[in-house]
N, C-alpha and C positions, 0 to 999 in steps of 0.2 A: 587897479593898476595906475601907475603914474602917467598922467598926460596921454593916456591911450597906449602907452608902450606895453609890450609884452615881452618879457624875458623868460627864457627857458634855461633852467639850471641843469647842466650835465655833470654827472659824477661817475659814470661808468662808461659804457661804449659810446655815449654821446660825446665824450671828450675826444676820442680818437677816430670816431666815425659818425659825425653828426648827420650826414646824408639828407640835409634839408638846407634851403636857402636861408640866409640870415643877413641882416643889415650891419651888424657889429658883433664882435665877440670880446669878452673881457674876463680876466681871471676874477673869480668870486668865491666866497665862502658862505656857508650857512652855519649858524650857531645852534647848539643844542642837538645836533645830529652827527652821527658818524657813519662811515661807509662800512658795510658788512656783507660777507658772502652768505646771506641767509635766505636768498630767494632761489627756488628751483627754476630751471629753464628746460622746458620740453619742446620749445618752438625754435630756439636759436642754438644753444650750446649743449643740448641733450635731446633725449627722445622720450616719448611716453614710456613709463616703466624704467627708464634709466636717465633721470634728469641730471643736468649739469647744475652748477651753482654759479649764480651771478650776483652782482651787488645790488643792495637796496640801501636806503637810509634808515638807520635805527635811532630813535630818540635816546639821548644820553646827556645828563646834566653836565655842563662844562665842555661838552664835545664841540668839535668844529670840523667841518668837512670842506676841503678846498676842491674846486672844480672849475668849470667854464660856463659862463653865462652867454646866451645868444639872444640878441634883440631881433625879433621877427618883424618883417615888413607888415604894416597894417593891411596892405593889399592882398597878401598871401597868408595871413594869420590863420584863417579858418581851414584852408587847405592843408597847411603844415600841421596844425593840431590834429586834423583827421588822419594824416599820415603817421604822426607820432602815436595817436591812439591805437592804430592798427599795429605798429611796431611793438609797442609796449603792452599789448593786450593780455599777456600771460600772467595776470595778477597785479599789474601796476595800475595805480589811479593817480590822477592829477592832485597835487598837494600844493597849496599856496605857502610860500616861504619868504622870509626876508633875506635878501641877498646883500652881502657886504663886498663891494668891489675893492680890489687891491688899489691902494693909493688914494682912497677916498675915506674920509673920516668915519669912524664907527658910529657916529650919530646921524649918518645919512643912508640908512638901508633903503633898498629899492624892492618893490614887490616883484615876485617871480613865481614861476611854476616849476615843479619837478615831478617826475613820474616816480612814485614810491610804492613799493610792495609792502603793504602793511600785514601784520599778523592776522590770520583768519582767512586770507585768500587761499584758494585751492593749491597753489604751488609753493606756499610759504613753508620753508624747511626749518627756519629758526637757527638758534645758536647750536654749535657742535664743537668738540675739540678740534683744533686746527689740523692735527694729523688725519682726522676723519674727513674733514673738508678736502684736504689734499688728495686723499685716496679717491674720493668721489670725483673731483675735478680731473684727476689723472685718467680716469676710465671714461669720462663723458665726451661725446662728440655729437654734433647736431648739424642741421642744414647750414649754419653760419660758420662751421668749423669746430676745431677741438676746443674744449673748455680750457685746457692749459694755455692755448694761444690767447684766449681772452684775458687770462690772468697776466700773461707776459706783456701783452700790449698795454693793458691798464697800468701795470707797474712801471713800464718804460715811460709812458706818457706822464704819469704822476711825478716821476723823477725829474723829467725835463721841466715840468711846471714848478718844481721845488716844493711839492706837497709832502708833508710829513704824514705818512700813513702806515704805521707798523703792521696793521692787520693785513694789508695787501702785500707789503714787502716780506713779511714772515711767511705768508702762504707761497709767494714766488720762490723763496729760499727752500722751503720744504719740497717744492716741485723741482728743485735744482734748475731753475730758470736763470742761469748765470747772466744772460744778457739783460734780464730785467733788473737784477741786483747791481750790475756794473754800469748800466747806462747812465750817463750824466747829461 
């Protein structure tokens, strides 16, 4: 990490509900990755036997995923990482990634961490046709609320951030989440 700094990259619920203290937040992107609804959720947006679908990062040549980077306080770093490890326990692992901050040259990436659900974890659902993903999302509900609400909040937040993410927006449209499509 640069100069002892630790940046956490949020691309899903960490964008609209970080729930941890941070020193600074900045718009950022990761290259070679895209956001996909390929991870099952039995702890937040679904239940055992009826998982919801939440986003993970999937490697894709030429891909770029825009999100929010949070710089953690060095004093609270370990405690925050423990909180995030617990929050993201259902198949997510820490992944080191290069972060590209908005307004900073492409030749100056910063090191960061993201929680990524990789293929092979017990909750990984993988790709599916978007209508099938929409049907699963429509039916799922968990301790953190409905899966459709997660999609709506993510789509709304990405629109506000100016992120181009057809996968999220097309899913919101299939779910008829008009607020997510129309939010500017």
